[in-house]
N, C-alpha and C positions, 0 to 999 in steps of 0.2 A: 172506484175506478170507473172511468168512462172512455169511450172511443167514439169519435164523431168525425164526419167529413165536413169541412168548411171550405167550400169552393174546390180548389184543386189541392187542398191540404188535408191531411189526416192528423187529428190531434188526440193524443192519449193523455189523460190526466189521472194522477194517483194522489189521493189526499189521505193524510195521516193525522189523527187528532191526539197522538201521544205527545212525547216531549217535543218542544219546538227547538229549532236551531237558532242559536244566539245570533243577533245581527252581525257581530264581528266575525262570525264563522261562515256566514253565507257566501262570501266571495271565494272561499277556499274549499267548499265541500266536494268539489269535483277534482281536487288535486290528489295525486297519488300519495299515499301514506299519511294523509291529513286526518287527524282525529281531534275534534273540537273540544270535547268535554274533558278537561284536564283534572276535574274533581273526582272522577271515578278511578278507584284504585284497581279494581278487577275488570278493567275494560277488555272486552273481547274484540276480535277482528284485527285487521292490519291496515285499515284505511284504504283498501283497494276497490271495494264494491262500486261506489259511485263513479270512480275514475274509469273503471271498466265499462260501466253502463254508458257514460258519456262518449267514450271512444267508439263503442259499438253503434250508438245512435249516429254519430258523425260519419262513420264509415258507411252507414246505410243512407246517407244523404239528409239526415235530420238534424235537429237541434234540441237541446234540453235546457229548461230553466227551473229554478226553485224559488219559492216564496215561503216564508214562515213567520207566523205571528200567533200570539196566545189566543186571540179571538177566532182565528180561522184554521189553526193547525198548520201543517206543512203541506204544500202543494207542489208536486212535480208535474211539469208540462213538457211533453215530448211532441214535436211537430215534424211531420214528414211532408215534403213537397213533391 
């Protein structure tokens, strides 16, 4: 995790080297109730966490993006202006 000032922006990044998010799931990870890994039978959670984070960031005047690849893991970037 890192927090940095870039000009008039503040950028928070969180990187995870665990399971990557499938490319077809990336456009949907911030949708309420979306759970991408259909292969898990004992899946926990309700698919609300990232939707709540996105809405909280937006209400604070920021934006959030996600990238995920096997080589680099999953990277969430939150930008506040």
